[in-house]
C-alpha positions as CSV (number, residue, x, y, z in Angstrom):
1,M,-41.0,-34.2,-5.8
2,T,-38.0,-33.1,-4.2
3,S,-35.6,-36.0,-3.2
4,Y,-33.1,-35.6,-0.1
5,D,-29.7,-36.8,0.4
6,L,-31.2,-38.6,3.9
7,V,-34.6,-38.6,5.5
8,V,-35.0,-39.8,9.0
9,R,-38.8,-40.6,10.0
10,G,-40.2,-41.3,13.2
11,Q,-42.9,-41.0,16.1
12,R,-40.8,-39.1,18.4
13,I,-38.5,-36.3,17.1
14,M,-37.1,-34.0,19.5
15,T,-37.7,-30.8,17.9
16,T,-37.5,-27.4,19.3
17,A,-41.1,-27.7,20.2
18,G,-40.5,-31.0,21.8
19,E,-40.7,-34.7,21.2
20,Q,-43.1,-34.3,17.7
21,P,-43.9,-37.3,14.8
22,R,-41.7,-35.8,12.1
23,E,-40.1,-36.3,8.7
24,V,-36.8,-34.5,8.5
25,G,-35.2,-34.4,5.1
26,V,-31.1,-33.6,5.0
27,T,-29.7,-32.2,2.2
28,G,-25.5,-31.0,1.7
29,G,-25.3,-32.1,6.0
30,R,-27.9,-29.6,6.6
31,I,-31.7,-30.2,7.8
32,V,-33.9,-28.5,5.2
33,A,-37.1,-29.7,6.0
34,I,-39.4,-31.0,8.7
35,E,-42.8,-32.1,8.0
36,P,-45.2,-34.1,9.8
37,L,-45.1,-37.8,9.8
38,G,-46.9,-39.2,7.0
39,N,-45.8,-36.6,4.3
40,G,-43.7,-39.2,2.9
41,L,-40.4,-37.1,1.6
42,D,-38.3,-39.0,-0.4
43,G,-34.7,-39.7,0.6
44,T,-31.7,-40.9,-1.4
45,R,-31.4,-43.1,2.3
46,V,-34.1,-43.4,4.4
47,I,-34.0,-44.3,8.0
48,E,-37.2,-45.6,10.1
49,L,-36.8,-45.0,14.1
50,A,-38.3,-48.2,16.2
51,D,-41.2,-47.5,18.4
52,D,-38.9,-47.2,21.2
53,E,-36.3,-44.7,19.7
54,V,-36.0,-40.9,19.5
55,L,-34.4,-38.9,17.4
56,L,-32.2,-36.0,19.1
57,P,-29.5,-33.4,18.4
58,G,-26.1,-34.6,18.5
59,L,-24.5,-33.5,21.7
60,V,-22.1,-30.6,22.0
61,D,-19.3,-31.3,24.5
62,T,-17.1,-28.5,25.0
63,H,-15.2,-29.4,27.9
64,V,-12.9,-32.1,26.9
65,H,-9.4,-33.2,27.3
66,V,-7.8,-35.0,24.4
67,N,-4.1,-35.0,25.6
68,E,-2.9,-35.1,21.5
69,P,0.1,-34.6,21.1
70,G,2.5,-34.9,24.0
71,R,0.1,-37.5,26.6
72,T,-1.4,-39.3,23.4
73,E,-1.0,-42.6,26.0
74,W,-3.4,-40.7,28.1
75,E,-5.9,-39.9,25.1
76,G,-5.9,-39.0,21.3
77,F,-8.2,-37.5,18.8
78,A,-8.9,-40.9,17.2
79,S,-10.0,-42.5,20.3
80,A,-11.9,-39.8,22.0
81,T,-13.8,-39.1,18.8
82,R,-15.0,-42.5,18.5
83,A,-15.7,-42.3,22.1
84,A,-17.7,-39.2,21.6
85,A,-19.2,-40.6,18.9
86,A,-20.4,-43.8,20.3
87,G,-21.8,-41.4,23.1
88,G,-24.3,-39.6,20.6
89,V,-21.7,-36.6,20.9
90,T,-21.2,-35.0,17.5
91,T,-19.2,-32.0,18.4
92,I,-16.2,-31.8,20.9
93,V,-13.8,-28.5,21.9
94,D,-10.7,-29.6,22.9
95,M,-8.7,-28.1,26.1
96,P,-5.6,-26.3,25.8
97,L,-3.8,-28.5,28.5
98,N,-2.3,-31.6,29.2
99,S,-1.4,-31.6,25.8
100,I,2.6,-30.8,24.8
101,P,2.3,-27.9,23.7
102,P,-0.3,-26.1,25.5
103,T,-2.5,-24.4,22.9
104,V,-0.7,-20.9,24.4
105,D,0.0,-19.4,20.8
106,V,-0.9,-19.9,17.1
107,A,2.1,-22.2,16.2
108,A,0.9,-24.3,19.2
109,L,-2.9,-24.4,17.5
110,E,-1.7,-25.4,14.2
111,V,0.5,-28.4,15.9
112,K,-2.7,-29.5,17.6
113,R,-4.9,-28.8,13.9
114,K,-2.7,-30.6,12.1
115,V,-2.3,-33.5,14.3
116,A,-6.7,-33.8,14.7
117,A,-7.2,-33.2,11.0
118,D,-7.1,-37.0,9.9
119,Q,-8.1,-38.7,12.7
120,A,-11.4,-36.5,13.9
121,F,-14.6,-39.2,14.1
122,V,-16.6,-36.1,15.3
123,D,-16.3,-32.0,14.6
124,V,-13.6,-30.6,17.0
125,G,-13.1,-27.2,18.0
126,F,-10.2,-26.1,20.3
127,W,-9.8,-23.4,23.6
128,G,-6.9,-21.3,23.8
129,G,-5.0,-21.4,27.2
130,A,-4.4,-18.2,29.0
131,V,-0.9,-18.4,31.0
132,P,1.5,-15.8,32.7
133,G,3.4,-14.1,29.8
134,N,0.9,-14.7,26.9
135,A,-1.5,-11.8,26.7
136,G,0.0,-10.3,23.4
137,D,-1.1,-13.8,21.9
138,L,-4.5,-14.3,22.7
139,R,-6.0,-11.6,20.1
140,G,-4.0,-13.7,17.9
141,L,-5.4,-17.4,18.9
142,H,-8.8,-15.5,18.9
143,D,-8.5,-14.2,15.1
144,E,-7.2,-18.3,14.5
145,G,-10.7,-19.1,15.5
146,V,-10.1,-20.5,19.0
147,F,-13.6,-20.5,20.6
148,G,-12.4,-18.6,24.0
149,F,-9.5,-18.7,26.5
150,K,-9.2,-21.5,29.5
151,C,-7.0,-20.3,32.7
152,F,-6.3,-21.7,36.2
153,L,-6.3,-20.0,39.6
154,L,-4.1,-22.6,41.4
155,H,-1.8,-25.3,40.0
156,S,-2.9,-27.0,36.6
157,G,-1.7,-30.5,37.3
158,V,0.9,-30.0,34.5
159,D,4.2,-27.1,35.0
160,E,3.6,-26.3,31.3
161,F,0.4,-24.6,31.8
162,P,1.0,-22.4,35.0
163,P,-2.0,-20.3,36.5
164,L,-3.0,-16.9,36.3
165,D,-3.4,-14.9,39.9
166,A,-6.5,-12.9,40.3
167,D,-4.9,-9.8,39.3
168,E,-3.3,-11.2,35.9
169,M,-6.6,-13.0,35.0
170,E,-8.6,-9.5,35.4
171,R,-5.8,-8.1,33.0
172,D,-6.3,-10.5,30.4
173,M,-10.1,-10.6,30.9
174,A,-9.9,-6.7,30.1
175,E,-7.8,-7.8,26.8
176,L,-10.7,-10.4,25.9
177,A,-13.4,-7.6,26.6
178,T,-12.0,-5.8,23.8
179,F,-12.8,-8.5,21.0
180,D,-15.7,-10.1,23.2
181,A,-13.9,-13.4,24.0
182,V,-14.9,-15.6,26.6
183,M,-12.8,-16.3,29.8
184,I,-13.6,-20.0,31.4
185,V,-12.0,-20.8,34.7
186,H,-11.3,-23.4,36.7
187,A,-12.0,-21.8,39.9
188,E,-10.6,-22.9,43.2
189,D,-8.5,-20.6,45.0
190,S,-4.7,-21.3,45.8
191,R,-4.3,-19.6,48.9
192,A,-7.5,-21.8,50.4
193,I,-5.9,-25.0,49.3
194,E,-2.6,-24.1,50.6
195,K,-4.5,-23.7,54.0
196,A,-6.6,-26.8,53.9
197,P,-5.2,-30.5,55.0
198,T,-2.8,-32.1,52.6
199,P,-4.6,-34.9,51.3
200,H,-2.8,-38.5,51.7
201,G,-3.4,-42.2,51.9
202,S,-6.8,-44.1,50.6
203,A,-9.6,-42.3,52.9
204,Y,-11.6,-40.1,50.1
205,A,-12.5,-38.3,53.3
206,S,-9.0,-36.8,53.2
207,F,-8.9,-35.8,50.0
208,L,-12.7,-34.1,49.9
209,A,-11.4,-31.9,53.3
210,S,-8.0,-31.5,50.6
211,R,-10.2,-29.5,48.2
212,P,-12.7,-27.7,50.5
213,R,-16.3,-25.5,49.3
214,G,-14.3,-22.4,50.6
215,A,-11.5,-23.0,47.6
216,E,-14.2,-22.7,45.1
217,N,-16.5,-20.5,46.5
218,L,-13.6,-17.5,47.0
219,A,-12.0,-18.8,43.4
220,I,-15.9,-18.2,41.8
221,A,-16.3,-14.7,43.6
222,E,-13.1,-13.4,42.3
223,V,-14.4,-14.4,39.0
224,I,-17.5,-12.5,39.2
225,E,-16.3,-9.4,40.5
226,R,-13.3,-9.3,37.8
227,A,-16.1,-9.7,34.9
228,R,-18.0,-7.4,36.8
229,W,-15.2,-5.0,36.4
230,T,-13.5,-5.7,32.7
231,G,-17.1,-6.2,31.6
232,A,-15.4,-9.6,30.3
233,R,-17.8,-12.7,29.3
234,A,-16.5,-15.7,31.7
235,H,-17.4,-19.1,32.2
236,V,-17.4,-20.9,35.2
237,L,-16.4,-24.3,34.7
238,H,-17.1,-27.7,36.5
239,V,-19.2,-26.0,39.4
240,S,-19.0,-28.5,42.5
241,S,-20.0,-26.5,45.2
242,S,-23.7,-25.6,45.5
243,D,-23.0,-22.9,48.1
244,A,-21.5,-21.0,44.9
245,L,-24.9,-20.7,43.2
246,P,-26.6,-17.7,45.0
247,M,-23.6,-15.8,44.3
248,L,-23.6,-16.6,40.4
249,A,-27.6,-16.0,40.4
250,T,-27.1,-12.6,41.9
251,A,-24.0,-11.7,39.4
252,R,-26.7,-12.4,36.7
253,R,-29.2,-10.2,38.0
254,D,-26.6,-7.6,38.3
255,G,-25.7,-7.4,34.5
256,V,-22.6,-9.9,35.2
257,R,-22.1,-11.7,32.0
258,I,-21.4,-14.8,33.8
259,T,-22.0,-18.7,32.9
260,A,-21.7,-21.8,34.5
261,E,-21.5,-25.5,33.9
262,T,-21.3,-28.6,35.9
263,C,-20.6,-32.3,34.9
264,P,-22.2,-35.7,35.2
265,H,-19.9,-36.9,38.2
266,Y,-21.1,-34.4,40.5
267,L,-24.8,-35.0,39.1
268,T,-24.6,-38.7,39.4
269,L,-22.0,-39.8,42.0
270,F,-21.5,-38.4,45.7
271,A,-18.7,-38.8,48.6
272,E,-20.4,-41.1,51.0
273,E,-20.6,-43.9,48.6
274,I,-17.0,-43.5,47.2
275,A,-14.7,-46.2,48.6
276,D,-11.5,-45.9,50.3
277,G,-8.9,-46.3,47.6
278,A,-11.2,-45.6,44.4
279,T,-8.5,-43.2,42.9
280,T,-11.1,-43.6,39.6
281,H,-13.6,-40.9,41.3
282,K,-10.5,-38.5,42.0
283,C,-10.9,-35.1,40.2
284,C,-10.7,-31.3,40.7
285,P,-13.0,-29.8,42.2
286,P,-14.2,-32.9,44.1
287,I,-17.5,-35.0,44.3
288,R,-19.0,-33.9,47.3
289,E,-21.8,-35.1,49.2
290,A,-25.4,-36.2,48.7
291,S,-27.2,-33.3,49.9
292,N,-24.8,-30.7,47.6
293,R,-25.7,-32.8,44.5
294,E,-29.1,-32.0,45.0
295,L,-28.8,-28.5,45.1
296,L,-26.5,-28.9,42.1
297,W,-29.7,-30.5,40.0
298,E,-32.1,-27.7,41.5
299,G,-29.1,-24.8,40.1
300,L,-29.6,-26.2,36.7
301,L,-33.5,-26.7,36.9
302,E,-33.2,-23.1,38.0
303,G,-31.0,-21.9,35.4
304,T,-28.4,-20.7,37.4
305,I,-26.1,-23.4,35.9
306,D,-26.5,-23.3,31.9
307,C,-25.0,-26.8,30.6
308,I,-23.1,-30.1,31.4
309,V,-20.6,-31.0,29.8
310,S,-18.1,-34.1,30.6
311,D,-14.9,-32.8,31.8
312,H,-13.2,-35.8,30.4
313,S,-10.3,-35.8,31.5
314,P,-8.1,-39.5,31.4
315,S,-5.1,-40.6,32.1
316,T,-3.5,-43.8,31.9
317,A,-4.4,-46.6,34.8
318,E,-0.7,-46.4,36.1
319,L,-1.3,-42.9,37.1
320,K,-4.8,-43.4,39.1
321,L,-2.5,-45.8,41.0
322,L,-5.4,-47.9,41.4
323,D,-3.2,-50.7,43.5
324,S,-2.1,-48.4,46.4
325,G,-5.4,-46.1,45.9
326,D,-3.4,-43.1,47.4
327,F,-5.6,-39.9,46.6
328,G,-2.6,-37.8,47.5
329,L,-0.5,-38.9,44.4
330,A,-3.2,-40.4,41.9
331,W,-4.0,-38.3,38.9
332,G,-7.2,-36.5,38.8
333,G,-9.9,-36.6,36.5
334,V,-12.9,-38.7,35.4
335,S,-13.4,-40.2,32.2
336,S,-17.1,-40.1,30.9
337,L,-17.1,-38.7,27.3
338,Q,-18.8,-41.6,26.2
339,L,-21.4,-42.2,28.9
340,G,-22.6,-38.7,29.4
341,L,-26.3,-38.5,27.9
342,S,-27.1,-42.0,29.5
343,L,-25.4,-41.3,33.1
344,V,-27.4,-37.7,33.0
345,W,-30.7,-39.3,31.3
346,S,-30.8,-42.0,34.1
347,E,-30.6,-39.7,36.9
348,A,-33.0,-36.8,35.6
349,R,-35.5,-39.3,34.7
350,R,-35.6,-40.7,38.4
351,R,-36.3,-37.1,39.2
352,G,-39.0,-36.4,36.5
353,I,-37.0,-34.2,34.4
354,G,-37.6,-35.0,30.9
355,L,-35.5,-35.8,28.0
356,E,-35.8,-32.2,26.2
357,Q,-34.5,-30.9,29.0
358,V,-31.5,-33.0,29.3
359,V,-30.6,-32.4,25.9
360,R,-30.9,-28.5,26.3
361,W,-28.5,-28.7,28.8
362,M,-25.9,-31.0,26.8
363,A,-26.6,-29.9,23.2
364,A,-28.5,-26.6,22.9
365,K,-26.7,-24.9,25.8
366,P,-23.1,-25.8,25.2
367,A,-23.7,-24.4,21.3
368,E,-24.6,-21.2,22.5
369,L,-22.0,-20.9,24.8
370,V,-19.3,-21.5,22.2
371,G,-21.1,-19.5,19.5
372,L,-21.8,-22.6,16.9
373,T,-25.2,-21.6,15.7
374,S,-25.9,-24.4,13.9
375,K,-25.5,-26.9,16.1
376,G,-27.5,-28.5,18.9
377,K,-30.9,-28.2,17.6
378,V,-33.0,-30.8,15.1
379,A,-34.0,-27.3,13.0
380,L,-34.3,-26.1,9.8
381,G,-30.7,-24.7,8.9
382,Y,-28.9,-26.6,11.5
383,D,-26.5,-29.3,10.6
384,A,-27.7,-32.9,10.3
385,D,-25.4,-34.0,13.3
386,L,-28.3,-36.5,15.2
387,T,-28.4,-39.1,17.8
388,V,-30.4,-42.0,17.4
389,F,-31.5,-42.9,21.6
390,A,-33.4,-45.7,23.1
391,P,-34.2,-43.8,26.1
392,D,-35.9,-47.0,28.1
393,A,-33.3,-49.3,27.0
394,A,-30.9,-50.2,29.8
395,F,-26.8,-51.3,29.3
396,V,-24.6,-52.2,32.5
397,V,-21.2,-50.0,32.2
398,D,-18.8,-52.3,30.9
399,P,-14.7,-50.4,30.6
400,A,-13.7,-52.8,28.0
401,R,-16.3,-51.6,25.7
402,L,-15.4,-48.1,25.9
403,H,-13.9,-46.5,23.2
404,H,-11.7,-44.3,25.4
405,K,-7.9,-45.2,25.2
406,N,-7.7,-46.5,28.9
407,K,-10.1,-48.7,30.2
408,V,-10.5,-47.0,33.8
409,S,-14.5,-45.6,34.8
410,A,-15.8,-44.6,37.9
411,Y,-18.9,-46.2,36.4
412,A,-18.0,-49.5,35.8
413,G,-20.6,-52.1,36.7
414,R,-23.6,-49.2,37.1
415,S,-26.6,-49.7,35.5
416,L,-28.1,-47.1,33.2
417,A,-30.6,-46.2,30.9
418,G,-30.5,-45.2,27.8
419,V,-28.5,-46.6,24.4
420,V,-27.2,-44.8,21.7
421,R,-28.0,-47.3,19.0
422,R,-26.8,-44.2,16.1
423,T,-24.8,-41.3,15.3
424,I,-25.0,-39.2,12.3
425,L,-23.0,-36.6,11.5
426,A,-23.7,-33.9,8.9
427,G,-26.2,-36.8,7.5
428,H,-23.6,-39.7,7.4
429,D,-23.5,-42.0,9.9
430,V,-20.4,-42.4,11.9
431,D,-18.7,-45.8,11.8
432,T,-16.5,-46.0,14.7
433,G,-14.9,-49.7,13.7
434,A,-11.6,-50.8,12.7
435,G,-10.3,-49.0,9.3
436,A,-13.5,-46.8,9.5
437,V,-12.6,-43.4,7.9
438,P,-13.0,-40.2,10.0
439,R,-15.2,-37.7,8.7
440,G,-15.2,-34.9,11.3
441,R,-14.3,-31.2,10.9
442,L,-12.1,-29.2,12.8
443,L,-14.2,-26.1,13.7
444,R,-13.2,-22.3,13.7
445,R,-14.9,-19.7,16.2
446,G,-17.2,-18.2,13.6
447,S,-17.0,-20.5,10.6
448,V,-16.3,-24.1,9.6
449,E,-13.1,-25.6,8.0
450,Q,-13.2,-28.4,6.3
451,V,-11.0,-30.4,6.8
452,V,-11.6,-33.9,6.7
453,E,-13.8,-33.9,3.3
454,R,-17.2,-35.7,3.4
455,A,-17.4,-36.2,0.3
456,A,-17.1,-40.1,-0.7
457,E,-13.0,-39.5,-1.4
458,V,-10.6,-42.4,-0.5
459,H,-8.9,-41.6,2.7
460,A,-6.2,-43.7,4.8
461,P,-7.6,-45.2,7.6
462,A,-7.4,-44.0,11.0
463,P,-4.3,-44.6,12.7
464,D,-4.1,-48.0,14.9
465,E,-4.8,-46.7,18.6
466,G,-3.0,-49.9,19.9
């Protein structure tokens, strides 16, 4: 009888055919057997799921701002990847900005890899950046394994990552099309933002008016047309305006190579409930009205929006200006890396949407976006990146219990359904406790670079986060 490194048994295994009673055999970090429950697979380690637990694929979050190096006081690889693991996320892809230097050339990518290498509790990949003047660096970054390139169509919030105008974006898209790389775009039109009222003070309505839907709609239209003209792959980040959905659907029917994402905060929060001064909720584009939220859910169900990712964009509590509550001056970003699965599941089940669909949006589809063909599913040959999830258990969000470096949350005190009870990376339990050994890998597009060994070697503990 074959003996596996790990066997997981349970009544509820989320296979590609839905929840099934199965036994999953893992060897060498990969799923190598999936058999009907009762077949008695033999394993060096055996996990028996409780009756209220479901085995899910580990989530893939392709929109995370880790910020290290340069702004490590905002977040770092140790804290971010601990938070990811605690939320059932086994792979993150780090954004090219808010760290210093930004990931706009190969030298900066190497700096980031070196910093991340011995701190990653989950697998980590990297986006490259497209900024004015670095067109000559794009192919080199691609060859070094970034998963694509991010650009802004307005000020990014940090001076070291300047925006492209639409013509510059088109030129870069044409370059990316020659090696089939994807351009991911923060789509808000700078001219429309300049014409909008200037945000000031604690009124959320003032901030919302400063980032109108029209700015997002105009920019998304530009992305669609430039992708159409160049034949490049394009991906619209953090869609918040439901007005843009018909444009995206039409573009796809026309054969434009465009995909889109949205985020938990746009699906679970809405403008009418945001209190004045609640700068924990400030993000760009903004959280819009309840009616808009419902249309985003429809866009997901119709397939116009492909995936749900966190846009985990943390900062220090001081930058959120929690005391003054000034939306005009506070840093914009919502931290939800650890909470995404429970947030989305809580809303989805209220709408009668099954867990299988949620997992598709948060695991399989993001993996597909970046070409991680061995992640996002419980299937033969896939990485044994797994999450044990109790969908009917509940908890109340306590920011002090989050692994995020800064304990600031738009969801403080919120009751959520679904508890992550265990996270498994390549067949090994992820330990996020003090002194735990980071076993994540640094990922390259098209292949895997094993930087932090998973074997039972002796490693130095992760740096203390303070």
